[in-house]
C-alpha positions in Angstrom: -6.3 9.5 6.0 -7.0 13.0 4.7 -9.7 13.9 7.5 -6.5 13.0 9.9 -4.1 15.2 8.0 -6.2 18.0 8.3 -7.0 17.8 12.1 -2.9 17.9 12.3 -3.2 20.9 10.2 -5.7 22.9 12.6 -3.6 21.6 15.6 -0.7 23.2 13.8 -2.2 26.4 13.2 -3.4 26.7 16.6 0.2 25.8 18.3 2.3 28.1 16.2 -0.2 31.2 16.2 0.5 30.5 20.2 4.2 30.2 19.6 4.1 33.3 17.3 2.8 35.1 20.3 5.0 34.2 22.9 7.9 34.5 21.0 7.2 38.1 20.5 7.0 38.9 24.4 10.2 36.9 25.3 12.5 39.9 24.3 10.3 42.3 26.9 10.9 39.7 29.9 13.7 39.3 32.2 14.7 36.5 34.9 12.9 33.8 35.9 9.7 35.0 33.7 11.6 35.0 30.3 13.5 31.8 31.5 10.0 30.2 32.4 8.2 31.2 28.8 11.4 29.9 27.0 11.1 26.7 28.4 7.0 26.7 27.7 7.8 27.8 24.2 10.8 25.2 23.7 7.8 22.5 24.6 5.4 23.8 22.4 7.7 23.7 19.4 8.3 20.2 20.5 4.8 19.1 20.0 4.7 20.9 16.9 7.8 18.6 15.4 5.8 15.6 16.7 2.8 16.9 14.8 4.8 17.5 11.6 6.3 13.7 11.9 2.6 12.3 12.4 1.3 14.8 8.9 4.7 13.2 7.3 3.6 9.2 8.1 -0.4 10.1 6.9 1.1 11.6 3.7 2.8 8.5 2.9 -0.2 6.8 3.6 -2.2 8.6 1.0 -2.6 7.3 -2.5 0.1 8.3 -4.6 -2.2 10.3 -7.5 -3.2 12.4 -4.4 -0.1 12.8 -2.5 1.6 16.0 -4.0 -0.9 18.5 -3.0 -0.4 17.3 0.8 3.3 17.2 0.5 3.5 21.0 -0.8 1.4 21.4 2.2 3.7 19.7 4.3 6.9 21.4 3.1 5.2 24.8 3.7 4.3 23.4 7.2 8.1 22.8 7.5 9.1 25.8 6.5 7.1 27.7 8.6 8.3 25.5 11.7 12.0 26.6 10.4 11.4 30.4 10.6 9.5 30.0 14.1 12.7 28.1 15.5 15.1 30.7 14.3 12.9 33.6 15.4 12.9 31.6 18.9 16.3 31.4 18.7 16.7 35.1 18.3 14.2 36.2 21.0 15.7 34.0 23.5 19.0 35.9 23.3 17.5 39.5 22.7 15.9 42.4 24.8 13.4 45.1 24.2 15.2 48.3 25.0 13.3 48.4 28.1 14.5 45.4 29.6 17.8 46.1 28.4 17.9 49.8 30.1 16.7 47.8 33.5 19.5 45.3 33.2 22.2 48.0 32.5 20.7 50.2 35.6 20.8 47.2 37.7 24.0 45.6 40.1 26.3 43.1 38.7 23.9 40.6 39.6 21.8 41.5 36.8 24.6 41.0 34.4 25.1 37.8 35.6 21.7 36.9 35.1 22.0 38.1 31.6 24.9 36.2 31.4 23.3 32.8 32.6 20.6 33.4 30.4 22.5 33.5 26.9 24.7 30.4 28.3 21.5 28.8 29.2 20.4 29.8 24.9 23.1 28.6 23.6 22.9 25.5 25.8 19.3 25.2 24.0 20.7 26.3 20.8 23.1 22.9 20.9 20.7 20.6 22.4 18.0 21.4 19.4 20.8 21.0 16.9 21.5 17.4 18.5 17.9 16.8 18.3 17.6 18.2 14.9 20.5 15.8 13.7 19.0 12.8 15.8 15.8 13.3 13.9 17.5 13.4 10.7 19.3 10.1 11.1 15.8 8.5 12.2 14.2 9.9 9.0 17.0 8.7 7.2 16.7 5.3 8.4 12.9 5.0 8.3 13.5 6.1 4.7 16.2 3.2 3.6 14.2 0.7 5.6 10.7 1.9 3.6 12.9 1.2 0.6 14.1 -1.9 1.1 10.1 -3.0 1.8 9.6 -1.5 -1.5 12.1 -3.1 -3.3 11.1 -6.4 -1.7 7.8 -6.1 -2.8 8.7 -5.3 -6.1 11.2 -8.5 -6.3 8.0 -10.6 -4.7 5.8 -9.5 -7.2 7.7 -10.0 -10.2 8.3 -13.4 -8.8 4.6 -14.1 -9.1 4.0 -12.5 -12.1 7.0 -14.6 -13.5 5.4 -17.6 -12.4 1.8 -16.9 -13.8 3.1 -16.2 -16.9 5.0 -19.7 -16.4 1.9 -20.8 -16.0 0.0 -19.3 -18.3 2.7 -20.5 -21.2 2.0 -24.2 -19.9 -1.6 -23.8 -20.5 -0.7 -22.6 -24.0 1.3 -25.8 -24.7 -1.6 -27.8 -23.4 -4.1 -26.0 -25.3 -2.2 -26.5 -28.6 -1.5 -30.2 -28.1 -5.8 -30.6 -27.2 -5.8 -28.6 -30.4 -3.8 -31.0 -32.3 -5.5 -34.2 -30.9 -9.0 -32.9 -32.2 -7.4 -32.1 -35.4 -6.2 -35.8 -36.3 -9.6 -37.0 -34.8 -11.4 -35.0 -37.1 -9.5 -35.6 -39.7 -9.6 -39.1 -39.2 -13.7 -38.5 -39.0 -13.8 -37.0 -41.9 -11.7 -39.8 -44.0 -13.9 -42.5 -42.6 -17.2 -40.2 -43.9 -15.5 -40.0 -47.2 -14.8 -43.5 -47.5 -18.5 -44.8 -46.1 -19.9 -42.7 -49.0 -17.5 -43.7 -51.4 -18.6 -47.6 -50.1 -22.2 -46.7 -50.0 -21.6 -45.0 -53.8 -20.0 -48.4 -54.7 -22.6 -50.6 -53.4 -25.5 -48.5 -55.0 -23.8 -48.6 -58.2 -23.7 -52.5 -57.8 -27.1 -53.2 -56.8 -27.9 -50.5 -59.7 -26.1 -52.5 -62.1 -28.0 -55.9 -60.9 -31.2 -54.7 -61.4 -30.7 -53.6 -64.5 -28.4 -56.9 -65.6 -31.6 -58.5 -64.5 -34.0 -56.8 -66.0 -32.2 -57.4 -69.5 -31.7 -60.8 -68.8 -35.2 -61.6 -68.2 -36.0 -59.7 -71.0 -33.9 -61.6 -73.5 -35.7 -64.7 -72.2 -38.8 -63.7 -73.2 
């Protein structure tokens, strides 16, 4: 996962460098050439937004213990993206001194072109705002769905743990019952052993007494 994130980082660096260079050139242009460059930069900015979305998805797949570092890097890239968008807005309605002088020195058609470009810039601004709002809503919805999924997983895990605990309790009860049976069996065996030993002792005593009496009466008869 981290290797994919780093690949996206390289693409991000290349694209933002190109965009920064083009943004610096926009105020120096006018007319159709400026319009084409603005559209080109706008397209590249959209590619950067898609890259950031991919990077965001990759970060969510990274283990929690390593996620903090990547979140910080992603945050800095988003801040850089915001700065690029602000610079891009300013560049679309800005003109270098040279271009401004040329426009002021031209006839009314140049003024109309400038007004048309400014209107187009405002329209692009409004479009970008709508797109950003849409992306934020989509991101919020995605986070809500993911939160619901995480909550469902937690509930499932808790239910599974509860079943495991219940089974463990049942096994403990069975073990206690088996231990009780074993204890009673051992007690009975011990009691029988004692009884047998007592019987053997009594029988031995009787036999010994019988032998002694037999000897006694035998000697007395002589």
